Rosetta silent file (secondary structure, phi, psi, omega in degrees, C-alpha in Angstrom):
SEQUENCE: XXXXXXXXXXXXXXXXXXXXXXXXXXXXXXXXXXXXXXXXXXXXXXXXXXXXXXXXXXXXXXXXXXXXXXXXXXXXXXXXXXXXXXXXXXXXXXXXXXXXXXXXXXXXXXXXXXXXXXXXXXXXXXXXXXXXXXXXXXXXXXXXXXXXXXXXXXXXXXXXXXXXXXXXXXXXXXXXXXXXXXXXXXXXXXXXXXXXXXXXXXXXXXXXXXXXXXXXXXXXXXXXXXXXXXXXXXXXXXXXXXXXXXXXXXXXXXXXXXXXXXXXXXXXXXXXXXXXXXXXXXXXXXXXXXXXXXX
SCORE:     score description
SCORE:     0.000 S_00000001
   1 L     0.000  134.909 -175.817  103.161   61.695  -34.504 S_00000001
   2 L   -91.639  135.868 -178.249   99.444   61.792  -35.519 S_00000001
   3 L   -89.937  136.478 -177.784   97.400   64.811  -34.599 S_00000001
   4 L   -77.361  131.612 -179.798   93.960   64.261  -32.972 S_00000001
   5 L   -87.219  121.897 -179.392   91.018   65.642  -34.972 S_00000001
   6 H   -60.202  -30.344 -177.914   88.689   67.766  -32.823 S_00000001
   7 H   -67.397  -31.866 -179.920   85.719   66.793  -35.006 S_00000001
   8 H   -66.663  -38.684 -178.508   86.143   63.083  -34.116 S_00000001
   9 H   -69.509  -31.119 -179.664   85.755   63.718  -30.398 S_00000001
  10 H   -77.620  -22.727 -179.190   82.620   65.693  -30.908 S_00000001
  11 H   -79.214  -23.881 -174.238   81.055   62.923  -32.975 S_00000001
  12 H   -60.200  -49.951  178.941   81.445   60.248  -30.303 S_00000001
  13 H   -59.094  -35.420 -178.527   78.580   61.361  -27.968 S_00000001
  14 H   -65.787  -41.931  179.929   76.283   61.653  -30.968 S_00000001
  15 H   -63.473  -42.916  179.836   77.001   58.108  -32.046 S_00000001
  16 H   -60.846  -43.747 -179.555   76.386   56.847  -28.528 S_00000001
  17 H   -63.247  -40.841  179.583   73.096   58.702  -28.380 S_00000001
  18 H   -62.972  -40.493  179.131   72.042   57.315  -31.743 S_00000001
  19 H   -63.292  -44.534 -179.993   72.875   53.790  -30.605 S_00000001
  20 H   -63.790  -40.756  179.705   70.887   54.242  -27.376 S_00000001
  21 H   -63.562  -43.085  179.609   67.955   55.713  -29.283 S_00000001
  22 H   -63.074  -40.879  179.340   67.977   52.840  -31.725 S_00000001
  23 H   -64.178  -40.132  179.315   68.111   50.357  -28.867 S_00000001
  24 H   -63.760  -43.374 -179.766   65.216   52.104  -27.121 S_00000001
  25 H   -62.420  -45.038  179.935   63.150   52.098  -30.278 S_00000001
  26 H   -62.433  -42.026 -179.438   63.902   48.446  -30.894 S_00000001
  27 H   -63.939  -41.702 -179.949   63.022   47.561  -27.256 S_00000001
  28 H   -63.509  -42.689 -179.952   59.782   49.542  -27.450 S_00000001
  29 H   -63.751  -45.657  179.652   58.819   47.852  -30.673 S_00000001
  30 H   -63.754  -40.091  178.939   59.648   44.438  -29.293 S_00000001
  31 H   -63.806  -43.843  179.609   57.750   45.177  -26.043 S_00000001
  32 H   -60.994  -42.784  178.752   54.751   46.411  -27.978 S_00000001
  33 H   -64.059  -39.427 -179.680   54.813   43.282  -30.121 S_00000001
  34 H   -65.508  -45.065  178.837   55.134   41.104  -27.028 S_00000001
  35 H   -61.038  -43.524 -179.746   52.205   42.855  -25.286 S_00000001
  36 H   -62.000  -42.978  178.557   50.131   42.567  -28.436 S_00000001
  37 H   -64.713  -39.245  178.222   50.963   38.893  -28.724 S_00000001
  38 H   -63.214  -42.340  179.477   50.126   38.375  -25.014 S_00000001
  39 H   -60.723  -43.734  179.026   46.765   40.113  -25.438 S_00000001
  40 H   -63.397  -40.444 -179.703   45.961   37.895  -28.400 S_00000001
  41 H   -65.227  -43.735  179.452   47.046   34.834  -26.430 S_00000001
  42 H   -66.106  -38.958  178.381   44.956   35.839  -23.402 S_00000001
  43 H   -62.619  -44.264  178.405   41.963   36.625  -25.633 S_00000001
  44 H   -63.293  -44.631  179.833   42.288   33.229  -27.280 S_00000001
  45 H   -62.874  -39.333  178.597   42.718   31.510  -23.895 S_00000001
  46 H   -61.535  -47.002  179.951   39.713   33.393  -22.537 S_00000001
  47 H   -62.549  -39.339  178.644   37.520   32.264  -25.447 S_00000001
  48 H   -62.605  -45.532 -178.642   38.730   28.689  -25.039 S_00000001
  49 H   -65.251  -38.169  178.067   37.948   28.705  -21.311 S_00000001
  50 H   -63.615  -42.310  177.855   34.493   30.203  -21.924 S_00000001
  51 H   -63.705  -38.168  177.176   33.756   27.440  -24.474 S_00000001
  52 H   -64.578  -40.609  177.544   34.974   24.852  -21.973 S_00000001
  53 H   -64.732  -37.699  177.426   32.671   26.341  -19.327 S_00000001
  54 H   -65.959  -36.449  176.693   29.767   26.180  -21.800 S_00000001
  55 H   -64.708  -42.256  176.396   30.600   22.537  -22.456 S_00000001
  56 H   -62.963  -37.518  178.656   30.561   21.895  -18.708 S_00000001
  57 H   -60.466  -41.497  177.892   27.241   23.768  -18.589 S_00000001
  58 H   -64.331  -39.068  178.097   25.782   21.347  -21.169 S_00000001
  59 H   -61.444  -40.685  178.194   27.025   18.400  -19.099 S_00000001
  60 H   -67.367  -34.953  177.338   25.197   19.796  -16.075 S_00000001
  61 H   -61.513  -46.421  179.356   22.049   20.267  -18.201 S_00000001
  62 H   -63.779  -41.813 -178.352   22.157   16.593  -19.218 S_00000001
  63 H   -65.153  -34.804 -178.706   22.901   15.529  -15.647 S_00000001
  64 H   -66.105  -26.362  178.710   19.961   17.522  -14.295 S_00000001
  65 H   -78.304  -21.326 -176.373   17.608   15.472  -16.500 S_00000001
  66 H  -104.059   -5.353 -170.713   18.970   12.182  -15.145 S_00000001
  67 L  -129.361  119.775  176.650   19.380   13.062  -11.498 S_00000001
  68 L   -99.019  -27.860 -174.798   16.648   13.766   -8.965 S_00000001
  69 L   -66.950  -39.416 -176.432   18.675   13.310   -5.790 S_00000001
  70 L  -108.047   30.913 -172.896   21.074   16.281   -6.421 S_00000001
  71 H   -61.110  -43.784 -178.472   18.621   18.461   -8.300 S_00000001
  72 H   -65.632  -44.126 -179.550   18.996   21.536   -6.047 S_00000001
  73 H   -63.861  -41.146  178.915   22.787   21.386   -6.050 S_00000001
  74 H   -64.098  -42.334 -179.876   22.900   21.018   -9.837 S_00000001
  75 H   -62.891  -43.326  178.103   20.514   23.938  -10.300 S_00000001
  76 H   -62.941  -41.531  179.322   22.619   26.186   -8.057 S_00000001
  77 H   -64.410  -41.486  178.146   25.789   25.179   -9.931 S_00000001
  78 H   -61.173  -42.697  178.958   24.162   25.929  -13.299 S_00000001
  79 H   -63.825  -44.741  178.976   23.126   29.382  -12.095 S_00000001
  80 H   -61.870  -41.411 -179.778   26.618   30.121  -10.778 S_00000001
  81 H   -63.639  -42.324  178.949   28.171   28.913  -14.044 S_00000001
  82 H   -64.535  -39.435  177.772   25.908   31.147  -16.114 S_00000001
  83 H   -62.284  -41.321  178.757   26.788   34.126  -13.928 S_00000001
  84 H   -62.457  -46.695 -179.042   30.513   33.449  -14.451 S_00000001
  85 H   -62.174  -43.926 -179.411   30.091   33.205  -18.244 S_00000001
  86 H   -65.400  -38.383 -174.186   28.007   36.386  -18.370 S_00000001
  87 H   -74.854  -29.876 -175.489   30.392   38.354  -16.129 S_00000001
  88 H   -96.859   -9.372 -175.608   33.652   37.513  -17.949 S_00000001
  89 L   -59.933  -37.059 -175.923   32.398   37.734  -21.531 S_00000001
  90 L  -101.782    4.227  179.144   33.035   41.512  -21.734 S_00000001
  91 L   -82.605  146.030  176.685   36.133   41.675  -19.506 S_00000001
  92 L   -69.931  134.517 -177.726   39.550   42.358  -20.992 S_00000001
  93 L   -75.288  138.417  172.122   41.646   39.208  -20.928 S_00000001
  94 L  -151.531 -177.735 -176.447   44.756   39.060  -18.784 S_00000001
  95 H   -61.446  -43.407 -178.639   46.674   36.500  -16.809 S_00000001
  96 H   -61.833  -45.202 -178.436   44.497   36.874  -13.682 S_00000001
  97 H   -64.195  -46.076  179.890   41.242   36.437  -15.623 S_00000001
  98 H   -62.278  -40.779  178.285   42.501   33.421  -17.537 S_00000001
  99 H   -63.006  -41.628  179.381   43.784   31.858  -14.301 S_00000001
 100 H   -63.942  -44.025  178.993   40.433   32.472  -12.630 S_00000001
 101 H   -62.088  -40.570  178.388   38.550   30.914  -15.528 S_00000001
 102 H   -62.400  -41.375  179.739   40.849   27.899  -15.460 S_00000001
 103 H   -64.838  -45.207  178.812   40.254   27.516  -11.702 S_00000001
 104 H   -61.543  -44.851  178.564   36.471   27.785  -12.094 S_00000001
 105 H   -57.341  -47.280 -178.304   36.550   25.248  -14.928 S_00000001
 106 H   -63.449  -41.394  179.274   38.581   22.769  -12.856 S_00000001
 107 H   -62.712  -44.431 -177.936   36.307   23.191   -9.811 S_00000001
 108 H   -68.704  -37.521  176.737   33.148   22.642  -11.856 S_00000001
 109 H   -63.745  -39.621  178.720   34.608   19.617  -13.624 S_00000001
 110 H   -64.623  -42.064  178.650   35.548   18.146  -10.257 S_00000001
 111 H   -66.308  -41.113  178.393   32.023   18.777   -8.934 S_00000001
 112 H   -59.999  -43.776  178.838   30.504   17.326  -12.109 S_00000001
 113 H   -62.069  -43.317 -179.564   32.619   14.210  -11.725 S_00000001
 114 H   -62.625  -43.978 -179.338   31.635   13.874   -8.074 S_00000001
 115 H   -66.488  -39.798  177.938   27.916   14.216   -8.842 S_00000001
 116 H   -62.343  -43.496  178.411   28.200   11.702  -11.702 S_00000001
 117 H   -62.829  -40.780  177.693   29.958    9.228   -9.433 S_00000001
 118 H   -64.438  -39.649  179.299   27.286    9.774   -6.768 S_00000001
 119 H   -64.008  -42.808  178.048   24.604    9.323   -9.391 S_00000001
 120 H   -63.585  -40.368  178.819   26.153    6.054  -10.581 S_00000001
 121 H   -62.568  -42.889  179.550   26.420    4.846   -6.994 S_00000001
 122 H   -66.173  -36.778  177.761   22.762    5.669   -6.381 S_00000001
 123 H   -62.350  -43.392  178.970   21.779    3.902   -9.612 S_00000001
 124 H   -62.696  -44.146  179.676   23.626    0.775   -8.482 S_00000001
 125 H   -63.677  -42.086  179.418   21.996    0.985   -5.037 S_00000001
 126 H   -64.373  -37.481  177.301   18.562    1.541   -6.595 S_00000001
 127 H   -63.646  -43.585  177.943   19.120   -1.452   -8.872 S_00000001
 128 H   -63.386  -42.614  179.123   20.069   -3.573   -5.871 S_00000001
 129 H   -63.242  -40.949  178.489   17.066   -2.264   -3.941 S_00000001
 130 H   -63.317  -40.963  177.982   14.795   -3.003   -6.898 S_00000001
 131 H   -63.706  -44.783  178.493   16.238   -6.521   -7.112 S_00000001
 132 H   -63.085  -40.180  179.436   15.792   -7.001   -3.371 S_00000001
 133 H   -62.215  -44.986  178.568   12.260   -5.590   -3.616 S_00000001
 134 H   -61.834  -40.398  179.794   11.400   -7.998   -6.434 S_00000001
 135 H   -64.785  -44.174  179.283   12.913  -10.836   -4.420 S_00000001
 136 H   -64.836  -42.359  179.369   10.979   -9.810   -1.299 S_00000001
 137 H   -61.221  -40.376  178.356    7.800   -9.369   -3.340 S_00000001
 138 H   -63.866  -43.480  179.586    8.305  -12.831   -4.799 S_00000001
 139 H   -64.785  -41.866  178.934    8.894  -14.283   -1.348 S_00000001
 140 H   -63.153  -39.085  178.127    5.858  -12.424    0.017 S_00000001
 141 H   -61.511  -43.041  178.194    3.787  -13.739   -2.867 S_00000001
 142 H   -64.211  -42.194  178.028    4.907  -17.268   -2.048 S_00000001
 143 H   -63.127  -40.261 -179.527    4.185  -16.666    1.635 S_00000001
 144 H   -64.109  -39.900  178.024    0.799  -15.214    0.706 S_00000001
 145 H   -62.047  -45.257  178.511    0.022  -18.274   -1.402 S_00000001
 146 H   -63.620  -43.575 -179.568    1.003  -20.512    1.496 S_00000001
 147 H   -62.037  -45.508  179.137   -0.935  -18.291    3.925 S_00000001
 148 H   -61.508  -40.573  179.385   -4.000  -18.293    1.691 S_00000001
 149 H   -63.620  -44.338  178.643   -3.693  -22.037    1.329 S_00000001
 150 H   -65.335  -42.651  179.722   -3.353  -22.467    5.095 S_00000001
 151 H   -61.210  -43.452  179.004   -6.189  -20.000    5.712 S_00000001
 152 H   -63.855  -40.630  178.229   -8.388  -21.850    3.259 S_00000001
 153 H   -63.240  -41.888  178.540   -7.443  -25.126    4.884 S_00000001
 154 H   -63.974  -40.455  178.250   -8.235  -23.638    8.311 S_00000001
 155 H   -63.211  -42.238  178.352  -11.540  -22.339    7.018 S_00000001
 156 H   -62.649  -40.113  178.535  -12.316  -25.753    5.612 S_00000001
 157 H   -64.643  -39.987  178.797  -11.349  -27.307    8.934 S_00000001
 158 H   -63.118  -42.550  178.807  -13.565  -24.807   10.747 S_00000001
 159 H   -62.475  -44.635  178.799  -16.446  -25.654    8.434 S_00000001
 160 H   -62.445  -43.486 -179.362  -15.793  -29.355    8.956 S_00000001
 161 H   -64.896  -41.634  179.318  -15.471  -28.851   12.713 S_00000001
 162 H   -62.941  -43.287  177.992  -18.640  -26.754   12.802 S_00000001
 163 H   -64.268  -39.100 -178.808  -20.486  -29.380   10.825 S_00000001
 164 H   -65.722  -33.111 -178.228  -19.068  -32.084   13.050 S_00000001
 165 H   -80.551  -13.446 -177.273  -20.237  -30.234   16.156 S_00000001
 166 L   -63.673  143.881  174.843  -23.764  -29.782   14.834 S_00000001
 167 L   -97.160  134.122 -179.972  -26.521  -31.675   16.528 S_00000001
 168 L  -114.803  143.472 -178.403  -28.946  -33.478   14.277 S_00000001
 169 E  -114.331  158.576  178.755  -32.441  -34.512   15.193 S_00000001
 170 E  -146.222  172.083  175.564  -34.665  -37.312   13.994 S_00000001
 171 E    55.105   45.031  177.445  -38.069  -38.790   14.678 S_00000001
 172 E   -73.040  124.344  179.531  -39.813  -35.404   14.908 S_00000001
 173 E  -132.113  157.783  178.280  -43.449  -35.974   15.944 S_00000001
 174 E  -139.526  137.427  175.812  -46.344  -33.767   16.939 S_00000001
 175 E  -125.914  129.593  172.272  -49.520  -34.497   18.907 S_00000001
 176 E   -81.518  124.710 -173.617  -52.448  -32.140   19.238 S_00000001
 177 E  -132.907  162.677  174.200  -53.473  -32.423   22.895 S_00000001
 178 E  -123.171  128.552  178.285  -55.856  -31.067   25.471 S_00000001
 179 E   -98.124  114.648 -179.256  -54.672  -30.502   29.006 S_00000001
 180 L   -74.986  167.542 -179.367  -57.517  -31.094   31.463 S_00000001
 181 L   -63.409  -23.782  179.373  -57.912  -29.214   34.696 S_00000001
 182 L   -78.645  -10.196 -178.124  -56.602  -32.262   36.478 S_00000001
 183 L    96.788   -5.564 -179.555  -53.378  -31.983   34.532 S_00000001
 184 L   -72.957  139.325 -178.781  -54.053  -35.036   32.460 S_00000001
 185 E  -102.829  124.309 -177.965  -52.960  -34.781   28.807 S_00000001
 186 E  -121.586  128.341  178.964  -55.408  -36.150   26.238 S_00000001
 187 E   -76.781  143.395  179.928  -54.616  -36.447   22.534 S_00000001
 188 L  -155.019  153.146  176.169  -57.245  -35.097   20.119 S_00000001
 189 L  -116.779   12.077  176.632  -57.574  -34.157   16.456 S_00000001
 190 L   -97.649  121.694 -172.544  -60.568  -31.869   16.927 S_00000001
 191 H   -56.997  -38.624 -176.392  -59.508  -28.222   16.808 S_00000001
 192 H   -65.814  -26.141 -175.984  -62.091  -27.056   19.371 S_00000001
 193 H   -95.747  -10.452 -175.852  -60.784  -29.450   21.993 S_00000001
 194 L   -85.078  133.765  176.397  -57.045  -28.861   21.411 S_00000001
 195 L  -107.960  -14.348  179.618  -55.159  -26.471   23.707 S_00000001
 196 E  -179.385 -170.208 -176.470  -51.651  -27.054   22.287 S_00000001
 197 E  -129.250  131.031  173.354  -49.167  -29.380   20.661 S_00000001
 198 E   -93.180  121.545 -174.040  -46.797  -31.867   22.218 S_00000001
 199 E  -117.026  125.827 -178.782  -43.643  -31.933   20.078 S_00000001
 200 E  -127.418  148.370  177.780  -41.003  -34.634   20.478 S_00000001
 201 E  -156.556  161.385 -179.236  -37.719  -35.314   18.684 S_00000001
 202 E  -112.224  130.075  176.235  -34.539  -37.333   19.157 S_00000001
 203 E   -96.402  125.278 -176.799  -31.073  -35.747   19.311 S_00000001
 204 L   -73.441  163.748  178.820  -28.402  -38.055   17.929 S_00000001
 205 L   -72.294  135.629  177.609  -25.140  -39.014   19.604 S_00000001
 206 L  -150.538  108.288 -177.041  -22.196  -36.697   18.859 S_00000001
 207 L   -79.564  -12.260 -179.698  -18.905  -37.022   20.728 S_00000001
 208 L   -82.228  -33.933 -178.184  -17.430  -33.931   19.036 S_00000001
 209 L   -63.301  141.285  179.060  -20.054  -31.508   20.336 S_00000001
 210 L   -67.916  139.537  178.017  -19.186  -29.749   23.572 S_00000001
 211 L   -68.588  142.312  174.951  -21.006  -31.005   26.622 S_00000001
 212 E   146.040 -166.520 -177.789  -23.510  -28.575   28.164 S_00000001
 213 E   -74.565  134.461  179.281  -26.792  -26.714   27.770 S_00000001
 214 E  -129.224  166.252  176.062  -28.283  -26.650   24.268 S_00000001
 215 E  -154.873  146.278  169.978  -31.415  -25.252   22.677 S_00000001
 216 E  -120.128  166.238 -179.649  -33.509  -25.479   19.548 S_00000001
 217 E  -114.709  128.224 -179.927  -36.309  -23.159   18.431 S_00000001
 218 E  -104.230  133.253  179.215  -39.809  -24.479   17.794 S_00000001
 219 E  -122.205  124.614  179.458  -42.164  -22.648   15.437 S_00000001
 220 E  -107.381  114.240 -174.894  -45.887  -23.443   15.344 S_00000001
 221 E  -110.858  127.982 -176.964  -47.529  -22.212   12.125 S_00000001
 222 L   -80.071  170.224  177.446  -51.339  -22.130   11.779 S_00000001
 223 L   -58.746  -25.772  179.214  -53.341  -22.949    8.626 S_00000001
 224 L   -87.949   11.014  178.829  -53.515  -19.180    7.968 S_00000001
 225 L    70.007   20.593  176.971  -49.650  -19.035    7.949 S_00000001
 226 L   -97.046  139.562  177.216  -49.528  -17.188   11.242 S_00000001
 227 E   -81.232  117.388 -179.565  -46.977  -18.166   13.889 S_00000001
 228 E   -85.562  145.329  177.376  -48.932  -19.051   17.027 S_00000001
 229 L    64.095   35.461 -175.140  -47.554  -18.317   20.477 S_00000001
 230 L   -72.845   83.327 -179.211  -44.808  -16.070   19.055 S_00000001
 231 L   -93.536  -11.736 -176.534  -43.062  -15.202   22.317 S_00000001
 232 E  -136.712  171.559  178.321  -39.511  -15.061   20.804 S_00000001
 233 E  -153.614  146.427  173.589  -37.766  -14.055   17.577 S_00000001
 234 E  -129.300  172.382 -178.689  -34.524  -14.792   15.738 S_00000001
 235 E  -118.811  132.529  179.705  -32.954  -13.304   12.588 S_00000001
 236 L   -82.109  173.364 -177.448  -32.232  -15.269    9.419 S_00000001
 237 L   -58.886  -21.917  179.357  -29.039  -14.790    7.303 S_00000001
 238 L   -92.234    5.060  176.985  -30.829  -12.174    5.164 S_00000001
 239 L    87.446    5.388  179.865  -31.718  -10.067    8.191 S_00000001
 240 L   -86.128  149.481 -178.278  -35.384  -11.051    8.286 S_00000001
 241 E   -84.860  133.244  176.123  -37.142  -11.752   11.565 S_00000001
 242 E  -114.455  119.133  179.431  -38.316  -15.277   12.324 S_00000001
 243 E   -78.173  141.234 -175.599  -40.970  -15.566   15.020 S_00000001
 244 E  -125.238  138.445 -177.883  -40.545  -18.452   17.442 S_00000001
 245 L   -90.868  -29.299 -172.910  -43.170  -20.176   19.576 S_00000001
 246 E  -154.973  137.907  169.753  -40.961  -22.080   22.008 S_00000001
 247 E   -92.992  116.310 -178.619  -37.369  -22.348   23.204 S_00000001
 248 E   -97.766   99.127 -175.826  -36.644  -26.045   23.536 S_00000001
 249 E  -101.634  145.287  177.807  -33.794  -26.262   26.065 S_00000001
 250 E  -158.059  164.270  177.581  -31.997  -29.395   27.210 S_00000001
 251 E  -104.798  127.774 -173.177  -28.692  -30.570   28.663 S_00000001
 252 E  -112.201  130.864  179.381  -26.550  -32.617   26.318 S_00000001
 253 L  -121.829   33.649  175.153  -23.899  -35.119   27.389 S_00000001
 254 L    71.780    9.497  177.937  -22.907  -36.372   23.923 S_00000001
 255 L  -113.610  160.512  177.357  -25.368  -39.262   24.062 S_00000001
 256 L   -61.255  136.770 -178.104  -28.624  -39.833   22.200 S_00000001
 257 E  -145.874  142.663  177.062  -31.507  -38.142   23.977 S_00000001
 258 E  -102.844  129.961 -176.813  -35.250  -37.753   23.361 S_00000001
 259 E  -116.156  136.858  173.402  -36.739  -34.308   23.988 S_00000001
 260 E  -128.801  135.155  179.223  -40.452  -33.430   24.343 S_00000001
 261 E  -136.301  166.099 -178.193  -41.848  -29.871   24.621 S_00000001
 262 E  -121.736  125.366  177.099  -45.243  -28.207   24.612 S_00000001
 263 E  -117.851  135.299 -177.422  -46.150  -25.301   22.292 S_00000001
 264 L  -141.033  160.681  178.651  -49.442  -23.396   22.607 S_00000001
 265 L   -70.997  167.479  171.576  -51.104  -20.270   21.243 S_00000001
 266 L   -72.912  168.600 -174.648  -51.215  -16.966   23.113 S_00000001
 267 L   -63.267  -26.173 -178.825  -54.343  -16.236   25.173 S_00000001
 268 L   -98.211    9.932  177.616  -55.901  -14.170   22.370 S_00000001
 269 L  -109.833  154.872  179.298  -55.219  -16.796   19.712 S_00000001
 270 L  -131.095  156.767  178.439  -57.306  -19.843   18.916 S_00000001
 271 L   -94.904  124.041 -176.983  -56.734  -23.188   17.270 S_00000001
 272 L  -116.420  163.602  178.434  -58.876  -23.676   14.161 S_00000001
 273 L   -62.115  148.809  177.956  -59.363  -26.631   11.822 S_00000001
 274 E   138.293 -172.365 -177.703  -56.676  -27.105    9.126 S_00000001
 275 E   -97.348  128.613  178.757  -53.076  -28.173    8.683 S_00000001
 276 E  -108.034  141.611  177.361  -50.440  -26.986   11.173 S_00000001
 277 E  -110.842  134.221  177.369  -46.703  -26.977   10.498 S_00000001
 278 E  -114.986  116.573 -177.477  -44.135  -27.556   13.226 S_00000001
 279 E  -113.129  141.599  177.004  -40.640  -26.333   12.349 S_00000001
 280 E  -115.487  127.628  178.838  -37.401  -26.827   14.318 S_00000001
 281 E  -113.340  138.558  168.336  -34.541  -24.302   13.976 S_00000001
 282 E  -107.804  112.203 -170.074  -30.938  -24.643   15.078 S_00000001
 283 L    60.609 -118.277  179.684  -29.808  -21.021   15.448 S_00000001
 284 L  -112.124   19.375 -178.110  -31.400  -19.505   12.312 S_00000001
 285 E  -111.530  127.910  178.292  -31.310  -22.646   10.174 S_00000001
 286 E   -72.748  122.654 -175.800  -34.343  -24.869    9.654 S_00000001
 287 E  -114.677  -16.285  178.720  -33.265  -28.442   10.437 S_00000001
 288 E  -162.492  155.010 -178.678  -36.555  -30.375   10.620 S_00000001
 289 E  -154.636  148.495  174.629  -40.258  -29.991    9.957 S_00000001
 290 E  -147.594  174.446 -178.751  -43.501  -31.924   10.317 S_00000001
 291 E  -144.698  161.153  179.824  -47.222  -31.215   10.000 S_00000001
 292 E  -150.362  138.954 -176.509  -50.509  -32.158   11.551 S_00000001
 293 E  -111.142  133.418  177.640  -54.088  -31.707   10.410 S_00000001
 294 E  -114.317  149.802  179.077  -57.024  -30.943   12.735 S_00000001
 295 L  -111.954    0.000    0.000  -60.717  -31.121   11.900 S_00000001
């Protein structure tokens, strides 16, 4: 029978303690190594995420130069992104921080993609609008050409119609006469005996002219270039005043008609020897003229 050694029993607890101590030391060392490795991994991940955020920041910078429609939104996003980069640069890396950075990166990339897609859509729409605008401008130009052509044609027609409606006179004659107290009219070429001028003219037939009352303006000009009997006035195209001696009114029924009128000086004017000019105006345009000399 073998006898139990008291020293062996006393050694057993010591061995157990040594084993436990060794295990604890090994676990602590391994834990420390694991924590150290995790810190390095988180630090590396943090730096990677910050670089990714900076890359996204550059994309937003480029986008802000090409996009006017979302300018405010892009500017706000850039400011927020810079704040995130500044705030996390000095923070100790851990799982929460890395997760947050990853989330921010993903959100900003999604927003960047959305803005780019919106920008592309707007570019396509603007291109279509520009094409439509060019097409409309081209059509308007063609319409304008047609309109101008029609307007010019209408103007030409108006000019033709106006010319067609004009009344023309012929056979303009003038007689220097003296009206006796009896009312009898006597022709004379002596200035002292003349009291006025009998002026006659023929209006030609015109079926285009509107039927109704018409008038011409008679101007009696003395040898001294003074308008005698200037009871009326009209204005020429240059704005100058034309004095008129007589309104020659008649009723026109589109047939040839002979008109005779009498023009005389005012009471304080006299008829002197020399050449007198008799002018006929239609509106402010001189259409006929004749002259007569008195001795």
